[in-house]
C-alpha positions as CSV (number, residue, x, y, z in Angstrom):
1,M,117.8,109.6,80.4
2,S,116.4,106.1,80.1
3,E,115.9,105.0,76.6
4,H,112.3,104.0,77.5
5,V,109.8,104.9,80.2
6,I,107.5,102.1,81.0
7,W,104.0,102.5,82.5
8,T,102.1,99.5,83.5
9,Q,99.6,98.7,86.5
10,W,102.2,96.6,88.3
11,D,104.7,98.2,90.7
12,D,107.1,95.1,90.6
13,L,107.0,94.3,86.9
14,K,110.5,93.1,85.8
15,V,111.9,95.8,83.4
16,P,115.3,95.9,81.7
17,S,117.9,98.0,83.5
18,K,118.2,100.6,80.9
19,F,114.4,101.4,81.1
20,K,112.6,103.4,83.6
21,R,109.6,101.8,85.3
22,L,106.6,103.8,86.4
23,S,103.5,102.4,87.9
24,P,100.5,103.7,90.2
25,A,102.8,103.8,93.1
26,T,105.1,106.3,91.4
27,T,102.9,108.0,88.8
28,P,99.2,107.9,89.3
29,A,97.4,107.3,86.0
30,E,95.1,110.0,86.7
31,G,96.7,113.2,88.0
32,G,100.4,112.3,87.4
33,D,102.8,113.6,84.8
34,L,102.6,111.2,81.9
35,S,104.6,113.2,79.6
36,E,107.8,111.0,79.7
37,I,106.0,107.7,79.0
38,T,107.1,105.8,75.9
39,F,105.7,102.5,76.5
40,Y,102.2,102.3,78.0
41,V,100.1,99.5,79.1
42,P,96.6,100.7,80.0
43,W,95.2,99.0,83.1
44,Y,93.1,95.9,82.5
45,M,89.4,96.5,82.2
46,G,90.3,100.3,82.2
47,G,88.3,100.8,79.0
48,R,88.2,104.3,77.3
49,P,89.3,106.3,80.4
50,A,92.5,104.2,80.4
51,L,93.0,104.9,76.6
52,E,91.9,108.5,76.9
53,L,95.3,109.1,79.0
54,T,97.5,108.5,75.8
55,K,96.5,112.2,74.9
56,K,98.7,113.2,77.8
57,M,101.6,111.2,76.7
58,P,103.3,113.2,73.9
59,N,106.4,110.9,73.6
60,L,104.5,107.5,73.6
61,K,105.9,105.3,71.1
62,I,104.3,101.9,71.8
63,L,100.7,101.3,73.1
64,Q,100.5,97.7,74.4
65,V,96.9,96.9,75.2
66,P,96.3,93.9,77.5
67,N,93.5,92.5,75.5
68,A,93.4,90.4,72.3
69,G,90.6,92.9,71.0
70,Y,92.0,96.1,69.9
71,D,89.1,98.0,68.0
72,D,88.8,100.4,70.8
73,A,92.4,101.4,70.8
74,I,92.7,102.2,67.1
75,E,91.3,105.7,67.3
76,Y,94.1,106.7,69.8
77,I,96.9,105.6,67.5
78,R,98.9,108.8,66.3
79,P,101.8,108.8,63.7
80,G,104.8,107.2,65.2
81,I,102.8,105.1,67.7
82,T,103.0,101.2,67.4
83,L,100.1,99.2,68.7
84,C,100.4,95.9,70.0
85,N,97.6,93.6,71.3
86,G,97.5,91.1,74.2
87,K,97.4,87.9,71.9
88,S,97.9,84.9,74.0
89,I,96.9,86.5,77.4
90,H,93.4,85.5,77.2
91,D,93.4,82.2,75.0
92,D,92.7,79.9,78.0
93,S,90.2,82.1,80.0
94,T,88.1,83.2,77.0
95,A,88.1,79.7,75.6
96,E,87.1,78.2,78.8
97,L,84.1,80.7,79.0
98,A,83.2,79.8,75.4
99,V,82.8,76.2,76.2
100,G,81.3,76.9,79.7
101,L,78.6,79.2,78.1
102,T,78.0,76.4,75.4
103,I,77.4,73.7,78.0
104,A,75.6,76.0,80.5
105,S,73.1,76.9,77.7
106,L,72.5,73.7,76.2
107,R,71.9,71.9,79.6
108,G,69.9,74.8,81.1
109,F,72.1,75.7,83.9
110,A,70.3,79.1,84.3
111,D,66.9,77.3,84.7
112,F,68.5,75.2,87.2
113,V,69.6,78.2,89.3
114,R,66.2,79.8,89.0
115,N,64.5,76.7,90.1
116,Q,67.0,76.3,93.1
117,D,66.1,79.9,94.2
118,K,62.5,78.7,94.4
119,S,63.5,75.3,96.1
120,A,61.9,73.6,93.0
121,W,62.9,70.2,91.9
122,V,62.2,70.2,88.2
123,H,63.6,67.4,86.1
124,V,64.1,68.1,82.5
125,K,65.9,66.5,79.5
126,N,68.2,69.1,77.8
127,K,70.7,69.0,75.0
128,S,74.1,67.5,75.2
129,I,77.2,69.2,73.9
130,N,78.1,65.8,72.5
131,D,77.0,64.9,69.1
132,R,76.9,68.5,67.9
133,K,78.4,70.2,64.9
134,I,80.1,73.5,66.2
135,G,81.3,76.3,64.0
136,I,84.0,78.4,65.4
137,I,84.0,81.8,63.4
138,G,87.4,83.2,63.9
139,F,90.4,80.7,64.2
140,G,93.0,82.7,65.8
141,S,94.8,81.9,69.0
142,I,91.5,81.8,71.1
143,G,89.5,79.9,68.3
144,T,92.2,77.2,68.2
145,T,92.3,77.0,72.0
146,I,88.4,76.6,72.0
147,A,88.9,73.8,69.5
148,K,91.5,72.1,71.7
149,M,89.1,72.3,74.7
150,L,86.3,70.9,72.6
151,A,88.4,68.0,71.5
152,G,87.6,66.0,74.6
153,F,84.0,65.9,73.7
154,A,82.2,63.9,70.7
155,V,81.7,66.9,68.5
156,E,82.6,68.0,65.0
157,I,84.4,71.2,64.6
158,V,84.0,73.5,61.6
159,A,86.6,76.3,61.5
160,F,86.2,79.5,59.7
161,T,88.7,82.3,58.9
162,Q,88.7,85.5,56.8
163,S,90.9,84.0,54.3
164,G,90.2,80.2,54.6
165,R,93.7,79.5,55.5
166,D,95.1,76.2,56.8
167,K,92.2,74.1,55.8
168,T,89.6,76.2,57.4
169,I,86.5,77.6,55.7
170,A,86.4,81.2,54.3
171,I,83.8,83.4,56.2
172,S,82.6,84.5,52.8
173,D,81.4,80.9,52.5
174,L,79.6,80.9,55.7
175,D,76.0,81.0,54.6
176,K,76.5,77.7,53.0
177,H,77.4,76.1,56.3
178,L,75.3,77.9,58.8
179,P,72.1,75.7,58.2
180,S,74.1,72.8,59.3
181,L,75.7,74.0,62.5
182,D,74.2,73.3,65.9
183,V,76.4,75.6,67.8
184,V,78.0,78.8,66.3
185,I,80.8,80.4,68.5
186,L,82.0,84.0,67.5
187,I,85.5,84.8,68.2
188,L,86.7,87.1,65.6
189,P,88.0,90.7,65.7
190,L,85.5,93.6,65.3
191,T,86.2,95.3,62.0
192,K,84.2,97.2,59.4
193,E,83.7,93.9,57.6
194,S,82.7,91.8,60.8
195,K,80.3,94.5,62.3
196,H,76.8,93.0,62.0
197,L,78.2,90.0,60.4
198,F,75.3,88.2,62.1
199,D,72.5,90.3,61.0
200,A,68.8,89.4,60.4
201,K,69.5,87.5,57.3
202,R,72.3,85.5,58.6
203,L,70.6,84.8,61.9
204,A,67.7,83.4,59.8
205,L,70.1,81.0,58.2
206,M,70.9,79.4,61.4
207,K,69.5,75.8,62.1
208,D,66.2,75.7,64.0
209,G,67.2,75.0,67.7
210,A,70.7,76.3,67.1
211,L,72.9,78.0,69.8
212,L,74.8,81.3,69.1
213,V,77.6,81.9,71.5
214,N,79.5,85.3,71.2
215,V,82.8,85.8,73.2
216,A,84.1,88.2,70.6
217,R,82.5,91.7,70.4
218,G,78.8,92.8,70.9
219,P,78.6,94.7,67.4
220,I,79.4,91.7,65.5
221,V,75.8,90.7,66.0
222,D,72.7,92.9,65.2
223,T,71.2,93.2,68.6
224,D,67.8,94.2,67.4
225,A,67.7,91.3,65.0
226,L,68.9,88.9,67.6
227,V,66.2,89.8,70.1
228,K,63.6,89.2,67.5
229,E,65.0,85.9,66.6
230,L,65.3,84.7,70.2
231,N,61.8,85.6,71.1
232,S,60.7,83.7,68.2
233,G,62.0,80.6,70.2
234,R,63.8,79.4,67.0
235,I,67.4,79.8,68.4
236,T,69.0,80.4,71.6
237,A,72.1,82.5,72.5
238,A,74.8,82.7,75.2
239,L,76.6,86.2,75.1
240,D,79.6,87.4,77.1
241,V,79.4,90.5,75.0
242,T,76.6,92.8,74.0
243,D,75.9,95.9,71.9
244,P,75.4,98.2,73.7
245,E,77.6,97.4,76.6
246,P,77.2,97.6,79.6
247,L,73.6,96.5,78.7
248,P,71.2,99.0,80.1
249,A,68.8,97.5,82.7
250,E,65.7,98.3,80.6
251,H,67.2,96.7,77.5
252,P,64.8,94.0,75.8
253,L,67.8,91.7,75.4
254,W,67.9,91.0,79.1
255,K,64.2,89.4,78.9
256,A,64.5,87.7,75.6
257,K,63.8,84.0,75.4
258,G,66.6,81.6,75.5
259,V,69.4,83.9,76.4
260,L,72.2,83.4,79.0
261,I,74.3,86.5,79.5
262,S,77.6,87.1,81.3
263,P,79.1,90.6,81.8
264,H,82.0,90.6,79.5
265,V,84.3,88.5,81.9
266,G,85.9,86.3,79.2
267,G,89.4,87.1,80.1
268,N,89.0,88.5,83.6
269,T,90.0,85.6,85.6
270,T,92.8,84.5,88.0
271,A,94.7,83.4,84.9
272,F,95.2,87.0,83.5
273,E,97.9,88.4,85.7
274,K,100.6,85.8,85.2
275,R,100.0,85.6,81.5
276,A,99.9,89.3,81.0
277,R,103.0,90.1,83.0
278,R,105.0,87.3,81.0
279,L,103.9,88.9,77.7
280,I,104.7,92.4,78.6
281,E,108.1,91.4,80.1
282,S,108.8,89.5,77.0
283,Q,107.9,92.5,74.7
284,L,110.3,94.8,77.0
285,Q,113.1,92.3,76.6
286,L,112.7,92.3,72.7
287,L,112.7,96.2,72.9
288,A,115.9,96.2,74.9
289,D,117.4,93.7,72.6
290,N,116.4,95.8,69.6
291,K,114.4,93.0,68.2
292,P,110.9,93.3,66.6
293,L,107.9,93.2,69.0
294,N,105.4,90.5,68.8
295,N,101.7,91.2,68.3
296,I,102.0,94.3,66.2
297,I,98.6,95.6,65.0
298,V,99.8,99.1,63.7
299,A,103.5,99.6,63.2
300,G,104.6,103.3,64.1
301,N,106.1,105.4,61.5
């Protein structure tokens, strides 16, 4: 019997010879016998249905999610299961979207598209990303990648982390700095501490005319408070994530003033597959060599 039985969405993933590879071609995720799986990579963008399948895997030892965010996977961790996240897979794509949303919102791209639909030539003067003070809340691998991408612009970057490590500012001191930030980019994990980090009080501390960009998780922002603040016209927002999600068609956030919404596509680009396969193949080789895995969030007992 193989030392480990691997299931991923790829039929041709490179797997060490002593491991057994399963995939949709051999073992359908739904309807197949999943009992022998010990290393499971839920299919990308599979959401809760993909994670629910762990309940049919009594021998599961390692849950390797293909996302940097892992908050939704925590409830599926049983004693003996190690959880690893997809740190590094989405750095470039998510950072790219964060910068893109920032520029699109400041320069009014959404209005350009609406006017184009009406064949209307409307000349306006909008804000430049240059000469802005930009706060990046969460300075892990994606946050640092955002900073690198922004380095080509004439901007001042202010980085925030939970601990204030490596010359960053502690998130506990965020309120002192919010009134001076022109753009606030959220890219921190969703935890008990970060849920509604941006509530009515903190949103009110933002500078008049400031832009809030959320490429982290929707519940980090209090949606009702954000809608109220947006409709006042005091701040704007660009959101790749919302709470709730998907955002219901009748939700007031859709029609709030000054908001640009993308449907949680930060990591879902052509850059995903190569990076995901490379990380997972690396993890499997570490496992084969009896070396510690990377990106461990919860260590199995």
